[in-house]
Each structure stands twice: as structure tokens, then as C-alpha cells.
N, CA, C and O of each residue as an XYZ file, in Angstrom:
436
protein
N     198.357    -39.121     12.435
C     197.037    -38.539     12.503
C     196.107    -39.568     13.265
O     196.197    -40.784     13.093
N     195.238    -38.989     14.091
C     194.356    -39.875     14.866
C     193.189    -40.396     14.068
O     193.016    -40.058     12.897
N     192.416    -41.194     14.689
C     191.240    -41.814     14.086
C     189.992    -41.263     14.727
O     189.964    -41.016     15.932
N     188.926    -41.063     13.906
C     187.668    -40.526     14.426
C     186.626    -41.628     14.341
O     186.660    -42.469     13.444
N     185.696    -41.608     15.296
C     184.554    -42.531     15.271
C     183.596    -42.215     14.174
O     183.000    -43.108     13.571
N     183.442    -40.910     13.906
C     182.535    -40.431     12.876
C     183.018    -39.079     12.343
O     183.662    -38.311     13.059
N     182.705    -38.807     11.106
C     183.011    -37.502     10.531
C     181.739    -36.967      9.860
O     180.818    -37.719      9.540
N     181.720    -35.657      9.662
C     180.646    -35.007      8.912
C     181.314    -34.456      7.616
O     182.366    -33.817      7.645
N     180.625    -34.750      6.474
C     181.181    -34.358      5.200
C     180.018    -33.840      4.358
O     178.902    -34.353      4.434
N     180.303    -32.799      3.542
C     179.287    -32.367      2.530
C     179.354    -33.346      1.400
O     180.397    -33.517      0.770
N     178.230    -33.996      1.137
C     178.181    -35.019      0.085
C     177.374    -34.544     -1.132
O     176.196    -34.203     -1.023
N     178.035    -34.532     -2.275
C     177.292    -34.147     -3.493
C     177.316    -35.347     -4.410
O     176.262    -35.892     -4.735
N     178.496    -35.775     -4.836
C     178.611    -36.875     -5.792
C     178.902    -38.201     -5.163
O     178.672    -39.243     -5.777
N     179.428    -38.189     -3.894
C     179.815    -39.403     -3.236
C     181.238    -39.858     -3.496
O     181.657    -40.895     -2.982
N     182.002    -39.089     -4.297
C     183.288    -39.470     -4.662
C     184.221    -39.648     -3.480
O     184.934    -40.649     -3.406
N     184.233    -38.711     -2.564
C     185.085    -38.779     -1.374
C     184.719    -40.008     -0.537
O     185.605    -40.669      0.005
N     183.441    -40.315     -0.429
C     183.033    -41.468      0.329
C     183.635    -42.732     -0.248
O     184.181    -43.564      0.476
N     183.525    -42.869     -1.603
C     184.045    -44.063     -2.251
C     185.565    -44.113     -2.161
O     186.123    -45.176     -1.891
N     186.267    -42.960     -2.386
C     187.732    -42.940     -2.382
C     188.252    -43.298     -0.996
O     189.276    -43.974     -0.893
N     187.596    -42.875      0.055
C     188.062    -43.127      1.458
C     187.401    -44.345      2.076
O     187.581    -44.606      3.265
N     186.643    -45.089      1.296
C     185.998    -46.292      1.756
C     185.136    -46.033      2.954
O     185.160    -46.786      3.927
N     184.346    -44.929      2.883
C     183.467    -44.498      3.954
C     182.016    -44.902      3.617
O     181.645    -45.013      2.449
N     181.226    -45.114      4.650
C     179.812    -45.511      4.434
C     178.959    -44.464      5.103
O     179.267    -43.991      6.197
N     177.873    -44.107      4.425
C     176.919    -43.130      4.930
C     176.038    -43.883      5.959
O     175.605    -45.011      5.720
N     175.795    -43.237      7.081
C     174.960    -43.792      8.111
C     173.483    -43.583      7.664
O     173.104    -42.500      7.219
N     172.682    -44.640      7.795
C     171.290    -44.578      7.407
C     170.617    -43.413      8.218
O     170.825    -43.291      9.425
N     169.842    -42.602      7.545
C     169.222    -41.431      8.144
C     170.307    -40.533      8.798
O     170.063    -39.945      9.852
N     171.485    -40.429      8.181
C     172.578    -39.638      8.778
C     172.622    -38.188      8.352
O     173.644    -37.522      8.515
N     171.534    -37.696      7.811
C     171.527    -36.291      7.361
C     171.630    -35.358      8.590
O     170.787    -35.432      9.485
N     172.599    -34.531      8.637
C     172.770    -33.559      9.731
C     172.040    -32.252      9.411
O     171.449    -31.617     10.284
N     172.102    -31.870      8.123
C     171.534    -30.554      7.777
C     171.261    -30.566      6.276
O     172.117    -30.974      5.491
N     170.100    -30.132      5.886
C     169.849    -29.917      4.431
C     169.820    -28.405      4.251
O     169.246    -27.678      5.063
N     170.448    -27.946      3.175
C     170.578    -26.490      2.977
C     170.369    -26.163      1.506
O     170.319    -27.043      0.647
N     170.250    -24.868      1.249
C     170.120    -24.350     -0.088
C     170.808    -23.009     -0.142
O     171.044    -22.377      0.888
N     171.127    -22.579     -1.339
C     171.738    -21.274     -1.477
C     170.827    -20.366     -2.311
O     170.073    -20.842     -3.160
N     170.906    -19.059     -2.060
C     170.152    -18.103     -2.822
C     171.081    -17.044     -3.310
O     171.870    -16.496     -2.539
N     171.001    -16.743     -4.588
C     171.807    -15.711     -5.198
C     171.020    -14.395     -5.108
O     169.924    -14.273     -5.655
N     171.610    -13.409     -4.401
C     170.986    -12.108     -4.214
C     171.915    -11.081     -4.873
O     173.131    -11.173     -4.704
N     171.393    -10.135     -5.596
C     172.172     -9.129     -6.279
C     171.468     -7.787     -6.227
O     170.245     -7.715     -6.114
N     172.239     -6.746     -6.310
C     171.714     -5.408     -6.391
C     171.681     -5.010     -7.851
O     172.694     -5.068     -8.549
N     170.476     -4.597     -8.318
C     170.368     -4.181     -9.724
C     171.306     -3.013    -10.066
O     171.862     -2.940    -11.162
N     171.456     -2.154     -9.147
C     172.315     -0.994     -9.376
C     173.742     -1.450     -9.519
O     174.459     -1.023    -10.424
N     174.145     -2.313     -8.627
C     175.569     -2.838     -8.681
C     175.798     -3.665     -9.933
O     176.882     -3.619    -10.516
N     174.784     -4.426    -10.356
C     174.926     -5.220    -11.563
C     175.262     -4.393    -12.786
O     176.037     -4.796    -13.653
N     174.644     -3.211    -12.820
C     174.811     -2.391    -13.977
C     175.918     -1.348    -13.872
O     176.501     -0.962    -14.886
N     176.216     -0.888    -12.655
C     177.237      0.160    -12.529
C     178.602     -0.390    -12.309
O     179.559      0.288    -12.685
N     178.802     -1.565    -11.732
C     180.133     -2.079    -11.502
C     180.584     -2.864    -12.671
O     179.914     -3.821    -13.060
N     181.703     -2.506    -13.261
C     182.226     -3.133    -14.469
C     182.473     -4.611    -14.249
O     183.163     -5.000    -13.306
N     181.915     -5.427    -15.110
C     182.164     -6.897    -15.117
C     181.238     -7.687    -14.247
O     181.136     -8.902    -14.417
N     180.562     -7.062    -13.329
C     179.662     -7.812    -12.382
C     178.551     -8.512    -13.140
O     178.278     -9.682    -12.872
N     177.912     -7.850    -14.061
C     176.771     -8.452    -14.766
C     177.249     -9.630    -15.561
O     176.564    -10.653    -15.568
N     178.404     -9.563    -16.248
C     178.922    -10.651    -17.037
C     179.327    -11.844    -16.172
O     179.086    -12.991    -16.549
N     179.943    -11.583    -15.009
C     180.334    -12.630    -14.078
C     179.051    -13.316    -13.540
O     179.013    -14.539    -13.410
N     178.035    -12.543    -13.239
C     176.753    -13.095    -12.724
C     176.094    -13.989    -13.788
O     175.580    -15.067    -13.489
N     176.129    -13.502    -15.044
C     175.567    -14.320    -16.132
C     176.334    -15.657    -16.213
O     175.736    -16.725    -16.343
N     177.626    -15.569    -16.137
C     178.449    -16.804    -16.318
C     178.150    -17.768    -15.145
O     178.033    -18.979    -15.337
N     178.035    -17.222    -13.982
C     177.730    -18.103    -12.794
C     176.358    -18.762    -13.002
O     176.216    -19.966    -12.788
N     175.366    -17.998    -13.411
C     174.067    -18.608    -13.626
C     174.058    -19.638    -14.767
O     173.346    -20.639    -14.687
N     174.823    -19.406    -15.798
C     174.957    -20.367    -16.879
C     175.576    -21.671    -16.420
O     175.126    -22.758    -16.783
N     176.625    -21.539    -15.607
C     177.294    -22.732    -15.066
C     176.399    -23.520    -14.107
O     176.391    -24.751    -14.110
N     175.654    -22.787    -13.296
C     174.673    -23.522    -12.401
C     173.603    -24.211    -13.213
O     173.251    -25.355    -12.922
N     173.068    -23.535    -14.238
C     172.070    -24.195    -15.095
C     172.645    -25.409    -15.790
O     171.980    -26.442    -15.860
N     173.871    -25.317    -16.311
C     174.546    -26.449    -16.946
C     174.687    -27.594    -15.981
O     174.474    -28.745    -16.364
N     175.050    -27.315    -14.706
C     175.212    -28.353    -13.714
C     173.922    -29.051    -13.430
O     173.891    -30.277    -13.318
N     172.813    -28.275    -13.307
C     171.511    -28.927    -13.002
C     171.029    -29.680    -14.191
O     170.408    -30.725    -13.995
N     171.250    -29.256    -15.427
C     170.859    -30.001    -16.570
C     171.659    -31.279    -16.774
O     171.155    -32.262    -17.318
N     172.918    -31.254    -16.329
C     173.792    -32.424    -16.461
C     173.647    -33.405    -15.387
O     174.228    -34.485    -15.487
N     172.904    -33.121    -14.337
C     172.852    -33.972    -13.136
C     172.226    -35.335    -13.486
O     172.457    -36.302    -12.760
N     171.465    -35.441    -14.543
C     170.930    -36.735    -14.994
C     171.804    -37.462    -15.888
O     171.478    -38.593    -16.249
N     172.922    -36.910    -16.298
C     173.871    -37.492    -17.250
C     175.020    -38.163    -16.449
O     175.161    -37.983    -15.239
N     175.831    -38.950    -17.203
C     176.994    -39.591    -16.611
C     178.258    -38.876    -17.070
O     178.308    -38.339    -18.177
N     179.285    -38.870    -16.211
C     180.528    -38.263    -16.640
C     181.612    -39.328    -16.397
O     181.624    -40.012    -15.373
N     182.507    -39.439    -17.367
C     183.629    -40.332    -17.258
C     184.858    -39.479    -17.135
O     185.082    -38.590    -17.957
N     185.696    -39.741    -16.077
C     186.990    -39.034    -15.944
C     188.070    -40.043    -16.019
O     188.019    -41.061    -15.330
N     189.056    -39.795    -16.839
C     190.131    -40.748    -17.020
C     191.460    -39.991    -17.332
O     191.453    -38.924    -17.946
N     192.553    -40.563    -16.901
C     193.875    -40.070    -17.300
C     194.310    -40.894    -18.513
O     194.459    -42.113    -18.425
N     194.511    -40.217    -19.642
C     194.903    -40.949    -20.857
C     195.992    -40.167    -21.557
O     196.035    -38.938    -21.499
N     196.893    -40.915    -22.235
C     197.957    -40.289    -22.995
C     197.477    -39.893    -24.362
O     196.696    -40.606    -24.992
N     197.958    -38.724    -24.833
C     197.661    -38.250    -26.159
C     198.215    -36.828    -26.315
O     198.487    -36.118    -25.347
N     198.366    -36.453    -27.609
C     198.896    -35.132    -27.877
C     197.829    -34.025    -27.862
O     198.156    -32.841    -27.788
N     196.564    -34.422    -27.934
C     195.486    -33.457    -27.930
C     194.219    -34.115    -27.457
O     194.154    -35.344    -27.443
N     193.213    -33.373    -27.069
C     191.958    -33.893    -26.619
C     191.291    -34.654    -27.753
O     190.636    -35.672    -27.526
N     191.459    -34.155    -28.981
C     190.809    -34.835    -30.162
C     191.452    -36.206    -30.357
O     190.754    -37.184    -30.626
N     192.789    -36.287    -30.224
C     193.485    -37.593    -30.362
C     193.012    -38.599    -29.339
O     192.779    -39.761    -29.671
N     192.866    -38.169    -28.094
C     192.427    -39.053    -27.020
C     191.023    -39.482    -27.304
O     190.715    -40.666    -27.171
N     190.115    -38.540    -27.707
C     188.749    -38.897    -27.957
C     188.639    -39.901    -29.122
O     187.870    -40.860    -29.053
N     189.382    -39.677    -30.139
C     189.343    -40.571    -31.345
C     189.838    -41.998    -30.963
O     189.210    -42.988    -31.341
N     190.939    -42.094    -30.231
C     191.469    -43.383    -29.883
C     190.593    -44.095    -28.864
O     190.419    -45.313    -28.923
N     190.051    -43.339    -27.942
C     189.223    -44.001    -26.852
C     187.857    -44.439    -27.454
O     187.360    -45.519    -27.137
N     187.277    -43.617    -28.295
C     185.904    -43.954    -28.843
C     185.966    -44.995    -29.939
O     184.939    -45.568    -30.302
N     187.164    -45.255    -30.480
C     187.297    -46.299    -31.534
C     187.056    -47.715    -31.011
O     186.596    -48.590    -31.744
N     187.370    -47.923    -29.750
C     187.157    -49.199    -29.133
C     186.883    -49.021    -27.643
O     187.756    -49.242    -26.803
N     185.592    -48.597    -27.320
C     185.225    -48.244    -25.963
C     185.275    -49.448    -24.995
O     185.560    -49.272    -23.811
N     185.003    -50.646    -25.487
C     185.037    -51.832    -24.613
C     186.405    -52.192    -24.155
O     186.570    -52.949    -23.199
N     187.442    -51.634    -24.856
C     188.814    -52.018    -24.518
C     189.252    -51.431    -23.189
O     190.086    -52.043    -22.522
N     188.741    -50.279    -22.762
C     189.241    -49.646    -21.585
C     188.226    -49.402    -20.484
O     188.620    -49.023    -19.381
N     186.970    -49.597    -20.725
C     185.959    -49.463    -19.668
C     185.599    -50.818    -19.096
O     184.982    -51.644    -19.768
N     185.994    -51.044    -17.831
C     185.627    -52.271    -17.167
C     185.309    -51.988    -15.695
O     185.519    -50.884    -15.194
N     184.819    -52.980    -15.050
C     184.604    -52.832    -13.610
C     183.162    -52.711    -13.240
O     182.319    -52.577    -14.127
N     182.828    -52.752    -11.961
C     181.440    -52.726    -11.481
C     180.672    -51.465    -11.814
O     179.474    -51.517    -12.091
N     181.367    -50.314    -11.789
C     180.657    -49.069    -12.116
C     180.189    -49.053    -13.559
O     179.090    -48.576    -13.846
N     181.003    -49.566    -14.474
C     180.637    -49.648    -15.874
C     179.401    -50.529    -16.068
O     178.480    -50.181    -16.806
N     179.405    -51.661    -15.397
C     178.326    -52.609    -15.528
C     177.031    -51.944    -14.987
O     175.970    -52.105    -15.589
N     177.106    -51.224    -13.894
C     175.898    -50.563    -13.323
C     175.379    -49.481    -14.258
O     174.173    -49.245    -14.341
N     176.325    -48.805    -14.982
C     175.895    -47.802    -15.935
C     175.160    -48.456    -17.083
O     174.167    -47.919    -17.575
N     175.624    -49.580    -17.503
C     174.883    -50.266    -18.575
C     173.477    -50.679    -18.179
O     172.533    -50.591    -18.964
N     173.366    -51.135    -16.928
C     172.031    -51.536    -16.425
C     171.130    -50.353    -16.315
O     169.924    -50.511    -16.501
N     171.633    -49.152    -16.022
C     170.792    -47.980    -15.823
C     170.358    -47.397    -17.140
O     169.301    -46.767    -17.198
N     171.146    -47.580    -18.244
C     170.882    -46.968    -19.518
C     169.595    -47.467    -20.093
O     169.204    -47.052    -21.184
């Protein structure tokens, strides 16, 4: 595969930038955009399941926006259940969280 001098990427969390060791160019915004949800009231009520799906979509969007100020930890851990993993990991949190990102989280808290 060839190499590019520059790429354009949709950036939300910055995960891809970090994973690929990419750097954002200062003032490198190409386009700012927004989305608008438009629906037909008739369709929402007449088509089976459309209203429920729309409600779920709106709930997920609201949850995303409420959580944007929160931190999320993603990890691959062994265990027979989510409860077992949570119990073992929370019993000694300092044992497995290390590195510069953890330290920056502590400074921001």
C-alpha cells in the first residue's frame, strides 16, 4: 500500500489518530457539519415499529451527549461474567490502570 502526504478523517474521539500515530494539523478543519432528524408524523404512527425505533435512536443520542463529559475505560479482561470482571477489577483498581492516560485522568478529576 502506498503512502499519503495527508489524509482526511472524521474525528470524534481521536482514537484512530492515536492508534495510527497521526497528528492533527493546526487549523486543519476541512468541514464542520451537523445532522438533523426529520420524520413524517403520519409515517411515525402508521408504519409498525417506526415510532419505537425513533424513540430508541433519540434515547441513544441523548445518552451519548450526556456521557460526553464522562470517561470510558475499555479493556480486554478474563472472566466468566461481567459481574466477575467488575468485582475483580474494582477490588484493586491501581493494580491494572497505569500509563500516561491514567495520570492525565487523575489530573482532570
